[in-house]
Residue, then its C-alpha position, 0 to 999 in steps of 0.5 A: m462095485a456094480n453099475k448104478n442104474n442110468k436112472d440114478i445118473k444125470q449128465y450134465k454140460c458146462i455152459n461157462f465157456g473160456a473159463c472151464a476147460k469141460a465147457d470148451s471141450n463140450e464134455i459130458i459130466k455125470i452126477d449122481a442123482i442123488e447129488t443134485l437134490g439140492g438143486i443143480p450141481e456146481c461143476p467138478c471143473c470151474h466150480q460154478h453152479t453152470l451146469e445144464e441138464v442134457v436131454e435124452k434123445g428120442f420124443p415121448t410116445k405120445l408127443v410122437g403121435i400127435i406131431a404124426a398126426a399133424v404131418v399127415l394133416v398138412a399132407g393131406l391139405g396139400i395133396g388136396a389144393y393140388f387137385l382142385f388148383s391144377k386139374p385140367a378142364t378136361e380129363p386126358v385120355t391115354g393113348g393107345e399106344k403104351g408110352g404115348k403122349e397124353k391127349v387131352d380133349t379140347v372144346k370145340p368153338k361153336q360155329e356160327t350157322p350164316p344168317q339165310e336170305i329172306l326170300i319173297e313169297q308173294l308180290s302184288i300191284a295194287e292198281g290192277d288192270f288199267t287204261l291210258t290213252e295215248g301219251e298218259s302215264k301212270q304211277l304203279t305200286a308193288t307190294a312184297i310179301p314179306e316186306k323186309n327181304d334180300e331180292q332186288l324188283t325189276w318192272s317190265s312192259g310184254n310191248e313196249a311199243v304200246a306202253t313202256v314202264d321205269a325202273n320205279g313203275n311209271v307207266t307211259a303209254v306209247k299208242e294204241g294197243s295193250a301189254a302186261i306190265t310185270i314186276a318179278a322178284s331177282k331171286s325167287a322167280v315171284n312175279a305180278s302181272v296187269n294190263v294196260t290198254v291204250k287209247k286212241k288220243q282223239t284230237t281236233e287240233g289243227p295241223k301237228s308239228e315236225i315231233e308229233r309224227y314220232g311221239n304223242y305230245a301232251g302239254s300247253r299249246k299256241n296256235g294248234l302247236p306245242d308250246g309252253t310245258g309239255k312232254v313227248t311220248f315218241f313212238r318211233a325213232y327221232r333224233l333230238n341232236a347229233e348225240y342223241t336220239a331217241q327210241p320208241g317207249e322213250y319220252i321228253q319233258g320240257i320248254f317247247e316252242n313254236g312246235k320245236p322242244s326247247f329245253v328239255t329232260y330226255y328219259q332214257k329207258d335205261g333209266t338214264v336221265t340227260k338235260i338237253k338245250l335244243h334251240 
C-alpha cells in the first residue's frame, strides 16, 4: 500500500496526563486528516477528546520577513544610541606606532592674563611758583593723570636749608633763598616741580629769645618774647631735650612761655610726629 501524502495526515499529542500512557510518554499520534473533519478526534489510547494538534516547526515566510525587519530596526536604534551617548568630546587620534595607545586631545584651560599696572602719564602742581616769608607754610596740591593708578608719589625739596616739604606736600620756608619743590611717581619716573622763593622776615621786635637764634618763630608774643601758641622752624640744630635734637627744616608747634617752648609737637623730616613736654 502506497504511503499517504503528509498533507493527509495530522499529528497530535494527548494531554490527558496521568490517565493516558501516550500522554505520559509524549508520543506523537498520527491520524488521517479525513477522520478529523468532524472536529478533534478522540485519543486512541484513553479514548478522550484530549488531543492537541502538533504544528510543524518553522514560520511562514512573510512572518519571518517581518521579524527580521524588526530585529534590524531595533539593532539600528541601539547602535545609534550607543554613538549618541558614548561619543567622546574630541575625536581620538591614533598613535603613530602600530598597536600604540589611542591619543585623545584634551581642551586646555584658557590662561588668564594678569592685570597690567596703571602708570601715571602726567603730573602737575596746582599752585605753580610761589613766595613765602621765613617761617610761613603752604600746602601744595598735586594732580595725576590717570587719577586711579598703581604708583606712589614722593615730595622732595631741592634745598632743604631754604624750604622743606613733608610727605603730604606741605612746604615750610626756613630761610631766605629759593628752592625747587618736586613730586615724582615711583615707577613711571614722571615728575613735576615748582619754585618757592623765601623772603627774609622783617622784625621790629625787641631782643630775640634764645630759641629764635636757631629757628624762625611765628606766633603770639608777650614782652617781645614767644609766649602762647606759636611755631618754630629750625634753620640749625637745636637740642630740645636729652632725647631729641631738632634738625634744620624740622619744626615744633605748640605752647611757649616767656620765650621758651613748654608743651609742643615735634615734626621730623621723616614724617615722625612726637609730643614733648619741655618745661
